[in-house]
C-alpha positions as CSV (number, residue, x, y, z in Angstrom):
1,M,-9.2,-3.3,-30.3
2,R,-5.8,-5.0,-31.0
3,I,-4.0,-2.3,-29.0
4,K,-6.2,-3.1,-26.0
5,Q,-5.8,-6.6,-26.3
6,E,-1.9,-6.1,-26.5
7,H,-2.2,-3.8,-23.5
8,S,-4.2,-6.3,-21.6
9,R,-1.7,-8.9,-22.4
10,F,1.2,-6.8,-21.2
11,R,-0.7,-6.0,-17.9
12,Q,-1.0,-9.8,-17.2
13,I,2.6,-10.4,-17.8
14,V,3.6,-7.6,-15.5
15,R,1.1,-8.8,-12.8
16,G,2.6,-12.2,-13.2
17,Q,6.1,-10.7,-12.7
18,I,5.1,-8.9,-9.6
19,K,3.4,-11.9,-8.0
20,K,6.8,-14.1,-8.6
21,N,8.7,-11.5,-7.0
22,L,6.5,-10.2,-4.4
23,R,8.0,-12.1,-1.5
24,K,11.5,-10.7,-2.6
25,Y,10.0,-7.1,-2.8
26,I,8.5,-7.6,0.9
27,S,11.7,-9.0,2.5
28,K,14.2,-6.7,0.6
29,G,12.1,-3.5,1.1
30,E,12.7,-2.7,-2.7
31,L,9.4,-0.6,-2.9
32,L,9.9,1.8,-0.1
33,G,10.7,5.2,-1.3
34,R,9.0,4.5,-4.9
35,Q,5.5,5.3,-3.8
36,G,3.4,8.1,-5.1
37,K,0.0,9.5,-4.2
38,N,-1.9,6.3,-5.6
39,T,0.7,4.4,-7.4
40,I,4.0,2.8,-6.9
41,S,7.0,2.3,-9.3
42,I,7.9,-1.3,-9.5
43,P,11.3,-2.5,-10.9
44,L,11.1,-5.5,-13.3
45,P,13.8,-7.4,-15.1
46,Q,14.1,-6.4,-18.8
47,I,13.1,-9.3,-20.9
48,E,15.8,-9.8,-23.8
49,I,15.1,-11.5,-26.9
50,P,18.1,-13.9,-27.7
51,R,19.9,-12.6,-30.7
52,F,23.4,-13.1,-32.5
53,R,26.0,-10.4,-32.1
54,Y,28.4,-10.3,-35.0
55,G,31.9,-9.2,-34.5
56,T,34.3,-7.4,-37.0
57,K,35.8,-9.3,-39.8
58,N,39.4,-10.7,-39.8
59,T,40.1,-9.8,-36.0
60,G,40.8,-13.3,-35.0
61,G,39.0,-15.0,-32.1
62,T,37.6,-18.6,-31.4
63,G,37.5,-20.6,-34.5
64,Q,39.9,-18.3,-36.6
65,G,43.6,-18.3,-37.1
66,E,46.1,-21.1,-35.9
67,G,45.2,-24.0,-33.9
68,D,44.2,-27.6,-33.8
69,V,40.8,-29.2,-33.0
70,G,40.6,-29.8,-29.1
71,D,43.0,-27.1,-28.1
72,A,41.8,-25.1,-25.0
73,V,40.8,-21.7,-25.6
74,Q,43.4,-19.4,-24.1
75,Q,42.2,-17.3,-21.0
76,G,43.3,-13.7,-20.8
77,D,45.8,-12.5,-18.4
78,P,44.1,-11.3,-15.3
79,D,47.1,-8.7,-14.7
80,Q,46.8,-7.2,-18.2
81,P,44.2,-4.6,-18.7
82,G,41.1,-5.8,-20.8
83,Q,40.9,-5.0,-24.4
84,G,37.2,-3.9,-24.2
85,G,37.4,-1.8,-20.9
86,E,37.4,1.6,-22.3
87,A,34.2,3.8,-22.3
88,G,31.9,3.3,-25.1
89,D,29.1,5.3,-26.7
90,K,26.2,2.6,-26.6
91,P,23.6,2.6,-24.2
92,G,23.8,0.0,-21.4
93,E,21.2,-2.6,-20.5
94,H,18.5,-1.2,-18.0
95,G,15.7,-2.8,-15.9
96,L,12.0,-1.8,-16.5
97,E,10.1,0.2,-14.1
98,I,6.3,0.0,-14.1
99,E,3.8,2.3,-12.5
100,V,1.3,0.1,-10.7
101,D,-1.9,1.2,-8.7
102,L,-1.6,0.6,-5.0
103,G,-5.1,-1.1,-5.3
104,E,-3.8,-3.6,-7.7
105,L,-0.7,-4.3,-5.6
106,A,-2.9,-4.8,-2.7
107,E,-4.9,-7.3,-4.9
108,I,-1.7,-9.2,-5.7
109,L,-0.7,-9.2,-2.0
110,G,-3.8,-10.8,-1.0
111,E,-3.8,-13.3,-3.7
112,E,-0.1,-14.2,-2.9
113,L,-0.7,-14.5,0.8
114,Q,-4.2,-15.9,0.6
115,L,-5.5,-13.0,2.8
116,P,-9.4,-13.0,3.2
117,H,-11.3,-9.6,2.7
118,I,-12.0,-7.9,5.8
119,E,-15.6,-7.7,7.2
120,P,-16.0,-4.4,9.0
121,R,-16.6,-5.0,12.5
122,G,-20.5,-4.3,13.5
123,E,-22.1,-1.2,12.1
124,K,-18.8,0.7,12.1
125,Q,-19.8,2.9,9.2
126,I,-20.2,6.7,8.4
127,A,-22.9,7.5,6.2
128,T,-21.7,10.0,3.6
129,E,-23.9,12.0,1.3
130,K,-23.5,12.0,-2.5
131,D,-25.1,14.0,-5.3
132,K,-26.2,11.9,-8.2
133,Y,-27.7,13.6,-11.5
134,S,-30.9,11.7,-12.0
135,G,-33.1,13.6,-14.4
136,I,-34.0,16.6,-16.5
137,R,-36.0,19.8,-15.5
138,R,-36.9,23.1,-17.2
139,V,-35.1,25.3,-14.5
140,G,-31.7,25.5,-13.1
141,P,-28.2,27.2,-13.3
142,E,-26.7,27.7,-16.6
143,S,-23.8,25.4,-15.4
144,L,-26.0,22.5,-15.5
145,R,-27.8,23.2,-18.9
146,H,-28.2,20.0,-21.0
147,F,-27.0,20.9,-24.4
148,K,-28.4,17.9,-26.4
149,R,-31.6,18.1,-24.5
150,T,-32.0,22.0,-25.2
151,Y,-31.2,21.5,-28.8
152,R,-33.6,18.8,-29.3
153,A,-36.6,20.7,-27.6
154,A,-35.6,23.8,-29.9
155,L,-35.5,21.7,-32.9
156,K,-38.9,20.2,-32.1
157,R,-40.4,23.5,-31.6
158,Q,-39.1,24.9,-34.9
159,L,-40.2,21.9,-36.9
160,A,-43.8,22.1,-35.2
161,S,-44.0,25.9,-35.9
162,G,-42.7,25.8,-39.5
163,L,-39.8,27.9,-38.7
164,Y,-37.0,25.5,-39.5
165,S,-35.5,25.9,-42.9
166,H,-33.6,23.1,-44.6
167,K,-31.5,25.6,-46.7
168,N,-30.6,27.6,-43.4
169,P,-30.6,24.9,-40.5
170,V,-30.2,27.4,-37.7
171,I,-31.5,26.3,-34.4
172,V,-31.8,29.2,-31.8
173,P,-33.0,28.0,-28.4
174,I,-35.4,30.2,-26.4
175,S,-36.0,30.2,-22.8
176,E,-38.8,27.4,-22.9
177,D,-36.6,25.2,-24.7
178,K,-33.7,25.1,-22.1
179,R,-33.4,21.9,-20.0
180,Y,-31.2,21.3,-17.0
181,R,-29.6,18.4,-15.2
182,S,-31.5,17.7,-11.8
183,W,-30.0,15.7,-9.1
184,K,-30.9,14.1,-5.8
185,T,-28.7,13.6,-2.7
186,T,-28.1,9.9,-1.7
187,T,-26.8,8.6,1.7
188,I,-24.1,6.1,1.3
189,P,-22.5,4.0,4.1
190,Q,-18.7,4.2,4.1
191,S,-16.6,2.0,6.2
192,N,-13.8,3.9,7.9
193,A,-10.9,2.5,10.0
194,V,-7.8,3.9,11.8
195,I,-4.4,2.2,12.2
196,I,-2.5,3.2,15.5
197,Y,1.1,2.3,14.9
198,M,3.1,2.1,18.1
199,M,6.9,1.4,18.3
200,D,9.4,1.1,21.0
201,V,12.3,3.4,20.1
202,S,14.6,2.7,23.1
203,G,18.2,2.1,23.0
204,S,17.7,-1.8,22.1
205,M,15.8,-1.1,19.2
206,G,18.4,-0.6,16.3
207,D,18.1,0.5,12.6
208,E,17.6,-2.8,11.6
209,Q,14.6,-3.4,13.8
210,K,13.2,-0.1,12.9
211,E,13.6,-1.1,9.1
212,I,11.6,-4.1,9.6
213,V,8.7,-2.2,11.1
214,R,8.9,0.2,8.3
215,I,8.7,-2.3,5.6
216,E,5.9,-4.4,7.2
217,S,3.8,-1.2,8.1
218,F,3.9,-0.2,4.4
219,W,2.3,-3.5,3.4
220,I,-0.2,-3.4,6.1
221,D,-1.1,0.1,5.2
222,T,-1.5,-1.0,1.6
223,W,-3.7,-3.9,2.3
224,L,-6.1,-2.2,4.8
225,R,-6.6,0.9,2.5
226,S,-7.9,-1.5,-0.1
227,Q,-10.5,-2.8,2.3
228,Y,-11.6,0.4,3.5
229,K,-13.0,3.7,1.7
230,G,-11.9,6.1,4.6
231,I,-8.7,5.3,6.6
232,Q,-6.4,7.2,8.9
233,S,-3.0,6.2,10.3
234,R,-1.5,7.7,13.7
235,Y,1.9,7.0,15.1
236,I,3.2,6.8,18.6
237,I,6.7,6.3,19.6
238,H,7.8,5.5,23.1
239,D,10.6,4.7,25.2
240,A,10.1,5.4,29.1
241,T,7.4,8.0,27.7
242,A,5.2,8.1,24.6
243,R,4.3,10.8,22.2
244,E,2.5,11.1,18.9
245,V,4.6,11.8,15.7
246,D,4.3,12.0,12.0
247,A,5.2,9.1,9.8
248,H,8.6,10.4,8.8
249,T,9.7,10.8,12.6
250,F,8.1,7.5,13.6
251,F,10.5,5.5,11.1
252,H,13.6,7.7,11.7
253,T,13.8,8.7,15.3
254,R,16.8,7.4,17.3
255,E,16.1,7.2,21.1
256,S,17.9,5.8,24.1
257,G,17.0,4.9,27.7
258,G,14.5,2.7,29.3
259,T,11.1,1.3,28.1
260,M,7.6,1.7,29.5
261,I,5.1,0.1,27.1
262,S,2.2,1.2,29.3
263,S,2.8,5.0,28.1
264,A,2.2,4.0,24.6
265,Y,-1.1,2.2,25.5
266,R,-2.3,4.9,27.7
267,L,-1.7,7.5,24.8
268,A,-3.4,5.2,22.2
269,Q,-6.4,4.9,24.6
270,K,-6.8,8.5,24.9
271,I,-6.6,8.9,21.2
272,V,-9.4,6.4,20.6
273,E,-11.6,7.9,23.4
274,E,-11.3,11.3,22.1
275,E,-11.4,11.0,18.2
276,Y,-12.6,7.6,17.3
277,P,-16.0,6.3,18.6
278,I,-16.4,2.8,18.1
279,E,-19.7,3.1,16.7
280,Q,-18.2,4.7,13.5
281,W,-14.7,3.5,13.3
282,N,-12.8,0.1,12.8
283,I,-9.8,0.3,14.9
284,Y,-6.5,-1.4,14.3
285,P,-3.7,-1.0,16.8
286,F,0.0,-2.4,15.9
287,H,2.5,-2.5,18.4
288,F,6.2,-3.3,17.6
289,S,8.8,-3.9,20.3
290,D,11.9,-6.2,21.0
291,G,10.1,-7.3,24.2
292,D,11.7,-5.4,27.0
293,N,9.8,-3.5,29.5
294,W,11.0,-1.6,32.6
295,S,9.3,-3.6,35.2
296,Q,6.6,-6.3,36.0
297,D,4.4,-3.7,37.4
298,D,4.3,-1.7,34.1
299,T,3.7,-4.9,32.3
300,N,0.7,-5.4,34.6
301,R,-0.7,-2.1,33.9
302,C,-0.5,-2.8,30.0
303,M,-2.4,-6.0,30.6
304,N,-5.0,-4.0,32.3
305,I,-5.3,-1.5,29.5
306,L,-5.5,-4.3,26.8
307,R,-8.2,-6.3,29.0
308,D,-10.4,-3.4,29.8
309,F,-10.2,-1.0,26.8
310,M,-7.9,-1.8,23.9
311,L,-9.2,-5.3,23.1
312,P,-12.9,-4.7,23.3
313,K,-12.5,-1.5,21.3
314,S,-10.3,-3.0,18.5
315,N,-11.1,-5.1,15.6
316,V,-7.8,-6.9,16.5
317,F,-4.9,-5.7,18.4
318,C,-1.5,-6.8,16.9
319,Y,1.8,-7.2,18.8
320,G,4.9,-7.9,16.6
321,Q,8.1,-8.7,18.6
322,V,11.2,-7.7,16.5
323,E,14.2,-9.9,17.5
324,S,17.0,-7.7,19.0
325,P,20.3,-8.9,20.4
326,Y,19.6,-6.5,23.1
327,G,16.0,-7.4,24.0
328,S,14.7,-10.0,26.3
329,G,11.6,-10.9,24.4
330,Q,9.8,-11.4,27.8
331,F,6.7,-9.1,26.9
332,L,5.3,-11.6,24.2
333,K,5.6,-14.6,26.7
334,D,3.5,-12.4,29.1
335,L,1.0,-11.7,26.7
336,Q,0.8,-15.4,25.9
337,Q,0.2,-16.2,29.5
338,V,-2.2,-13.5,30.3
339,F,-4.3,-13.9,26.9
340,P,-3.7,-17.5,26.0
341,D,-6.9,-18.0,23.7
342,D,-8.1,-14.5,23.0
343,E,-8.8,-14.0,19.1
344,R,-8.7,-10.3,19.5
345,L,-5.1,-10.5,20.2
346,I,-2.6,-11.5,17.5
347,L,0.9,-12.1,18.2
348,S,3.9,-12.4,15.7
349,E,7.7,-12.9,16.2
350,I,9.7,-11.3,13.6
351,H,13.3,-12.7,13.6
352,D,14.6,-10.9,10.7
353,K,13.3,-9.4,7.1
354,D,12.6,-12.9,5.8
355,A,10.0,-13.3,8.5
356,I,8.1,-10.2,7.5
357,V,5.7,-12.1,5.0
358,Q,4.7,-14.7,7.6
359,S,4.2,-11.8,10.1
360,I,2.0,-9.9,7.7
361,K,-0.2,-13.3,7.2
362,D,-0.5,-13.6,10.8
363,F,-1.9,-10.2,11.4
364,L,-4.1,-9.9,8.4
365,G,-5.1,-13.5,7.8
366,K,-8.2,-13.7,10.1
367,G,-10.1,-11.1,7.9
368,R,-11.1,-8.9,11.0
């Protein structure tokens, strides 16, 4: 019991440290690359207990040897090599790394940013079947034989028939003693979601802008995966044309050339139409760009796709504009003008890494 209490207290301390440093973890991207399948390794500062360090006797130093009260302590000569600079044989001070479940990390994110839990839109659920052991029966496969029930039935039979001997208490089950677990199949509703990430990889989107997208996408993924039982992520990159790629390619591709945003929206529309019926899926498109587009005609095509398909089909459509020295930022202004009060469209300006926290809150703060 004492060990459990100490472990619980330790986890509370760890949780407090993570929450305290969460905004730093987000803005600096410190957790990327530390992720496992269901956990993430989080660096925490080592807590040191203050203690005295004793020196060697008769070696001089402050308070020893010649000198008067009030004399300044002499500084070492910066041009001379230090006396303690040689390699030693003692271990250095190290930080502490803690494995934290991604679900718990999502809880901390939700608490710190005050994110509401998401209500799945409409009836977008897939019914899954689950076998549940619910009783005992006399027939079944040997793999489901219930040992205790079988033993009990055999013991009762031998006691009732007078075959049980206290001097030789051997219980031998026969066929009529055997008991097996029985099950029934139940239908369980399971909420499902798909996240469609789209990113402009044209020449005006540099490494810093892509790193911002990478950091923000990690935290968006972490939160949404805590809200849905089944979730998939799809990745689209575009310049003048769009194509679907895997996650690694999405975050590390370097392209050049012009930008036609409608190419990404058309591909996202095709993916949704062919694979994600809205009766069964909650749909979350996220588009990141520096706001440049090839022409006003292409911007108009984007607005039509959003109005006629993406907004009606999506829980929310999120557009994050990453500031770039080469981008005009015009696309966000166009969206604001065409959809001034549409709650299905969420816009966010991401000036730098410090703005990621607010952008996450913009996107996820409505609980849709």
